[in-house]
TORZADO-796106 format. One record per residue (C-alpha): residue in one letter; x, y, z. Coordinates in pm, whole numbers, plus 50000, padded with zeros to 5 digits. Layout:
BEGIN
AXYZ;...
end
This chain:
BEGIN
X945813067252335;X943393088652136;X940803083052405;X943263096252677;X944283125952482;X940743136252427;X939583130952759;X942733147052931;X942143179452694;X938493178452807;X939373175653165;X941783204253154;X939503226252944;X936713218553224;X938703225853509;X940303257153371;X936723271153260;X935583264353611;X938553284953762;X938063312253508;X934273316753595;X934213308053947;X937433313654114;X939493337353918;X937953368654065;X937483357154417;X940153363154688;X940243326154795;X944093324554690;X945173295754914;X942163274154778;X942883286754429;X946453274454441;X945233240454561;X942773240554310;X945033245454013;X947433220554106;X945123192954209;X942473197553935;X945233195053661;X946583164153819;X943013148853815;X942623159253433;X946093142453348;X945833111953563;X942193099653594;X942073093053192;X945243070153241;X943683048853501;X941873016753392;X938723012353591;X937962975553547;X934512965853660;X934462929553570;X932042932853309;X931962911752980;X930332915652655;X928282886552528;X929412887152169;X931492862852007;X934812869551855;X934012846851539;X936732861551283;X935042844250991;X931742865051061;X933692895651107;X935352892650770;X932382883750549;X932052917950469;X935452916950279;X933922892450029;X931542919749924;X934562941349819;X936712916249675;X936062898449338;X938012868849420;X935892837349511;X938522812649589;X941952812049726;X942802781949489;X945592791849248;X946632823649475;X950392824849433;X952962832349735;X953932869049823;X956242886850043;X954892907450313;X956882937050422;X956592958450732;X954362988350675;X955703023650747;X953323046250891;X954753080950764;X952043101250956;X952463084051298;X956283085451261;X955853124051174;X953483131351462;X955973113051704;X958773130651566;X957193165451613;X956093155651967;X959613145052054;X961243175551907;X958983199052108;X959693180452422;X963313182352356;X963433217552276;X961283227552590;X963553205552800;X966553223552675;X965123256352751;X964363245053103;X967873229553155;X969373264353018;X967133284653249;X968433263053556;X971953263853436;X971673301353412;X970173306753742;X972763286653927;X975703301553738;X974363334553855;X973873320154219;X977653314954214;X977893353854251;X976213354954592;X977343386354768;X975593381955107;X972823367155313;X969753384755416;X966383376755581;X966643340755494;X967853347555123;X971203344454944;X971383377754748;X972723377854415;X972963414454254;X972363416253882;X972853450753737;X971013441053410;X967803431553599;X965953463653708;X963663445753975;X963863416954176;X962923380554171;X963403347154378;X963993310154323;X963713291454635;X966053307354873;X968023328654612;X966943365054556;X968153382754239;X968123419254271;X969293450954123;X972103467154341;X970513499854325;X967393485654529;X969623476754820;X970333513654882;X966653522654986;X965913504655306;X962463507755320;X961993494054940;X964343465655036;X962473455255339;X959173455955111;X960743434154854;X962203410455106;X958793405755277;X956983399154940;X959903375654818;X959773356355150;X956173347155107;X957283329854774;X959953312654934;X958073301655266;X954983289855061;X957143270754801;X955943286254512;X959153277654311;X958253240154344;X954753249854194;X956733266853899;X958913237453842;X955793212253825;X954103231753561;X957453237453366;X957873199053366;X954013193353259;X954613218852978;X957523198052870;X955403166052836;X952033181052741;X953273211552528;X950833203452266;X947893210852508;X947683250152539;X945483246252848;X948543234153047;X950193267452957;X947023286453080;X947083268753403;X950763277653462;X950173314153385;X947183314153626;X949363298253893;X951993324853874;X949373350053896;X947823334854196;X951283333954349;X951533371554328;X947943375054482;X949283356054789;X952383376154829;X950343406554798;X947843395555035;X950533388555308;X952173423155239;X949203444855242;X948613432455596;X951903443855707;X952683473355503;X951003506555428;X948953495855137;X949483527854921;X953263527554937;X953513491254865;X951353495954548;X953403526154455;X956543503054470;X955063476854233;X954193505353997;X957633518754008;X959143485353900;X956303476753669;X958933476253376;X961093449953523;X960553414753385;X961413382053547;X964293365453391;X963113331353394;X959723312853393;X960813294953684;X961123325953918;X958753346054127;X959123382554043;X958073410354254;X956723431053945;X954753401453785;X952463415253487;X948763422953490;X949293449853770;X945543461753743;X944333427653834;X946663427154138;X945653461854244;X941963451954218;X942563419054427;X944473439554722;X941313461654759;X938693434154715;X936843425555031;X936693387755117;X933453373554977;X931603346655171;X928303349954994;X929163329254691;X931453302454851;X928513275054913;X927183277154540;X930503277154404;X931883249854616;X929003226554507;X929263235554139;X933263227054152;X932493194654334;X929703187654075;X932273193553792;X934743170853960;X932463144354001;X931393145053643;X934743142853505;X935683114553747;X932383095053608;X933523102553252;X936903087853324;X935593058153508;X933363048153219;X935683058452916;X936733020152883;X934352995652711;X933272965952946;X935842940352935;X935632918152633;X935242879452601;X938592865952553;X939462854252211;X940012814552202;X943332805752041;X944812770452005;X948542771451997;X949902737551858;X953562733151864;X954242708651595;X955742670451621;X956512659051962;X957532624352122;X958992603551872;X958372626151597;X961512649151617;X960602672851323;X963702687251147;X966912684451350;X970482700351329;X973112682451540;X971422680751886;X968812705751799;X965192692751746;X962232710551603;X959742697151843;X961822711652144;X962342746351994;X958432750251916;X957702738152258;X960002763252422;X958132789952196;X954822780552296;X955982782752660;X957152816452605;X953742827152443;X951952813552748;X954252834452981;X953372866552795;X949532859552741;X948692876853057;X949192909352906;X946662902652631;X942962893752642;X943452860552465;X942492825352604;X944992803352505;X944792763952456;X947772745852388;X947832711352214;X950752699952422;X952932712552715;X955462685352702;X957252661052479;X954472641652357;X953362627052015;X950042636251876;X948272623951569;X947212649251295;X943502638251376;X943892646651740;X945112681551671;X942332688351434;X939822676051688;X941192698351965;X940522728351733;X936982716651664;X935932708652025;X937342739152168;X935212760551926;X938652781951870;X938442816751717;X941902810651566;X944262780951505;X948182785851514;X950472755651410;X954132764151507;X957032747551314;X960552753951201;X961902746750861;X965012733450729;X966782724750399;X969312698250347;X970912703550017;X974492710449895;X973022737149656;X974182770949800;X971102788449669;X968952764749913;X971432765050188;X971282801550224;X967392800250266;X966302817950574;X963462840250724;X959892834750855;X957082820250655;X953242821150711;X951112794150523;X947472793850465;X945282766850296;X945162767149923;X942112746749940;X939522773750053;X936462781049843;X933542802349901;X931662775450056;X934762764850280;X934822799850417;X937182819750220;X937332848150478;X939832824850645;X942252837150379;X941802873450454;X942382868050820;X945612848350755;X946682877050543;X946012901450805;X947942880651067;X950962880450821;X950812918450780;X950452922651180;X953392897851224;X955652915750976;X955012948551124;X955442936051499;X958842917651380;X960092946551163;X960922923750896;X959792909150568;X958152873850552;X956752849950301;X953162844050272;X952422812050105;X949602788250005;X949892751050130;X947722718550112;X948472711250477;X945852688950640;X945342708550972;X944672741150761;X942152728150520;X940202708450796;X940032738651033;X936782753451110;X938182785451193;X940892808051052;X944212789451060;X947792793750974;X951062775650996;X953962795451103;X957452785151000;X959622805251248;X962872801751067;X965242776350909;X967242755151118;X969602750750828;X970472785050813;X973302798751062;X971712829951135;X968122816951190;X969672789151387;X971442812251633;X968202832351689;X966172802151743;X968292791152022;X967932826652188;X965322829852471;X965252867052398;X964232859352045;X961662835852159;X960142864952382;X960172886852072;X958362860651855;X956032854652142;X954902889652162;X954762894451777;X952462863051766;X950162875452053;X950142912051926;X949342900751575;X946602877751700;X944932905351939;X944702930851625;X942792905151441;X939752914751649;X939382948051491;X939622935551149;X935902943451086;X936232979351176;X938972986350894;
end
């Protein structure tokens, strides 16, 4: 997201600077209209496109190596004796504040646009007559005239002077025939989405100014130039009622007068066209190479517990071995959205010895090992019967020689998982064989309690499996960047 914002701002700035330096003072009005729309689209769309060149980085995603630096800033030399703790979702106040500010600005601008449209169409109901392809709406409070598509809003006094009315109709018909209202709507919508980028507003302003140049160009060919300019000056105090409209008396009259009297210049077209092409090519190149080459996938072993003759915990017809297998299948379906290579210990109801599971992790040289389980408590004690929730276990047998960084990876996974699920979980040490024999960061994930009615209902829900799968994959993928934190 940061990369997109920076590059889109760079693009809009680059293209707007080209317009100001190369095109603004040229009477290439049709090309300028095309340029303002297309260059802005390029600046906003290209940074959002992922150009995949199929390149792979050669470095390994060894999480143990990545977390060794954490030992230097942590006095603890062993995870033995570490007590359990509750991990809660982290709230990002700054991020939430930024998002709230963005949506507030967008909603306010959207509301303004809706009010403008409502006001225009409410006024359109007062249409008095049809003239020269326009539906005329007389507004006494409006001194001049402005148009929106085929609606012409005009002060009734202007209808009394046939010469002036003919001039206004000719001017506004250029806006209508060339579809300038479409441009105005386009820029207004972009201002809603990208209101934080001031260059969008400058593009919109330049576009409206260029619309007037186009209308002036057409009128000056058919009318007495001096009389036409005098009428513009006469209505100079009139202001357009809405940003969406095209006004006969658009501001910056001095610029309009200069452009109407300016001769067509062919001398500079060649080198300016080449410079614009070079600028566009430069931005396209920057956008194409903004993404890092495709990283080598992180190798992760997903090990659904139990299987075959080993049912795990049960509740009526529900068996732990079946539920964790369903979860692993949900993980497999969602994995295509992540740059992770998954290896599953089992994809069917088969029994595996613990030694087989441990060997799989070692022979595949996995970067991360995840053992899936579901818990249960069979007790008449109400305190135990009500126990519920997710638990993440790490080995309590780790020492400096046994790659203590595994603990930090497990802790990071637990925090990522809590954030992704939006709920607290228990982070616990345990002497499990598969955790203490692993050659890579390893955790055992208890996805809930089958003995608890609330957890039991969720664990039978395919949508909840999907949610767990996404949280697991997101949490694992975020472990790659632990070294940069």
